[in-house]
N, C-alpha and C positions, 0 to 999 in steps of 0.2 A: 734198580729194578722196578719196574712198573707192576703194580697189583692188577690183576685182572678185574675188568668191570663187570659186576656180576648183577649188580642192583635193579638195571632195567629188564634183565631178563628174570629176575626175581619178582620184581613187582608184576611185569606180565603174566607170571605164572601164577601168581596169588589171585589177580582180576579173574582170570580164566578159571580158576577153580571156584569162585564166589558170585560167578554171575551164568545164568540159566536162559536157555533159549525160551521165549516167550511161546507158548502153546497157545494160538490164536483160537478165538470162539469163530466159528465158522457159521453163520446166520441160515436159518432155513429159506425155503420159498416161499413158505406160506407167511401171512401176515395180516395185520390191521391195515386197511387203506382208509387214511384220513384224506378229506379232500373238501373243495369247496372253492370258494372265491374271496379274494383279497385285495386292497390295493396294489399294484404292482411294485411300490416302492417298499411292501413290508417284506422283511426277510423271516421266512418260516423254517424251522427246523425240529426236529425231536432227538432227545436224549433217550434212549432205552436203556432200560437196567436188567442184568439176568443172572438168575443164581442156578447152581446145579439142581436138577430136579429132585434129587433125594432130601432136599430142604423141605419139601413138600408132600413126599411120598418115602417114608422110611423103609419100604419094602425093597427100593432100589438099592444097589450096591454102591456103596459110598466110597467105597476103596479105588474105583477107577477115577475119582474126581481128585486124587491127591498129585499135586504138582509142586515140583520143587521151587519154582519161582514164586509161588504164591505165599512162603514164609516170608519172604521180604516186601510183600505188596501191602499198601495199606488198607486195599480193598480186600484183601486175602482172596477167595475163589471168585467172588462175583467179579462180573466183567459189564462193560458199557458200551455201545455203539452210538455214534452220532450220525443221524440222518438228515440231509438237506433236501427241502421240498423240491419237486420239479415243478417249475412255473412255465406258463404259457403267456402272451402278450396281451390277451384278454383278462388277464388277473386270475386264470385259475391254477391250482395248485394241486398238487397230489404228495402225500408222505406214507411210504410203505414201512411199516413196522414188524419185522419178524416176530413171530409169536415164540419162537423155539430156536434153539441152534445145538451146534456140537462142539466140544473141545477135546480133541482125542478121542477117547472112549467113553467121555462124561457128556451126557445129556444135559444142557441146560434149557429154562424156560424164562420167558418173559417175566418180570414181576411189578414193572412200572415204568410211566413214561412220563419225560417232560416235555411239553409243547410248546415251542419259544415261539413268540410273536415279536418283531423288532422292528420299529421305525424310528424316524428323527425324535418324536417325543414319547414314544410309546415303546414298553418294554414289559411285558405280560407273559406270565409263565403259568402254564396249567397243569396241573398233577393229576396223572391217569394212573390209578392202581388197578391190576387185576382183580379178579374175583378170589382166586386163592391167596393173593395177598391180605386183602381185606378181611377173608374169613381167619387168615392166621394170626392176625392181629387182634381179631375180637377173640378168639380162643384164649390166645396170651393174657387178655385183660378182662377176662370175663368174672374173675373173682374179684377185681378192683371196681370194675364199673361196665356200664351198659353203654355201648357206642350208638351214635345216631344214624340212622340209615343213611347210605351214600347215594347219591342222586347219578343214575345212570348217564353216561357223557352223551347218549343218542337224543337224550332230550333237551342237550343245549342249542344245537343246530345254528345259532348265530351269536356272535360277542361283537359288541359296540366298544369302539375305541376313541378317543378323543385326540385323533391327530392333528387336528388344528388348535389343540388347546391354549390358551391365552397364559397358562403357567408352565413352567419349565419341562414338568412329568404330565403325560397325559396318561388317564386312567381308563380302564375298560368296563364294560357292564355286561352282565348276562341277567336276561329278566330284567326284575326291578332292583338288581343290587350287585355288588362284587363278586367275582367269581368264587364259588367255594373252595374249600382247601384242598379238595380233592375229588375226582370224579371216577365212577366205575366203569371199568371197559371187561370185556369177555375174555375167558381164557382161552378161546378158540378163535381163529382169524374172523375178523366182521369189518364191514364197511361202516364208516361213520362220514356225515356232512356237516361240516361247520365252515360257515361264512363269517368272514371279517368285515365289518361295515362301521362307516364313519357315525360318530355319535349322533349326528344331525339325521341320521335315519332311522334313529330309534323311535319305535312307536310313542305316542303319548301316554302317558301312566293314566290307569282308570282308578279313580276314587270311589 
């Protein structure tokens, strides 16, 4: 007598009981607009990071931000969006980064952005932190150390990269040095200009 085959059905039942539908983050229409000109060959994208709004405002209801699938996620309740730049034939580009979002009944806010510039020899990442993220870090470390001021991103304006470097990897420069560890962006939707130029167009240093 053949025994009934129950294992596949049992496995399916177990998988169904341990997997949860993902509650996706719905980005807001408002956002930072980063635009400028760059070599047509340069790929530009942004990786934006979001956290529940109660992370920065303890008066908000945190109970609406409990999602079963987050217990199994390495990122917890934080979420990420990858946004590719819109490019034009003349080299202009634009990246719109939503400043907020909604996940179910839970409001989310932008915390930071990685702006990526990639070409044959150049791979540059600019870290952009929101005002509230910077302030939260300052508050957390206030008893330990005093952090240096963070340069506003709007002061950068132009980044110069070694697209034709004689070496395997080309560096990028802002002003007279390498890009800083992080730049400050506003908590509210703001327009930013960043032109990406070849190192040969970099103004001569004044001594």
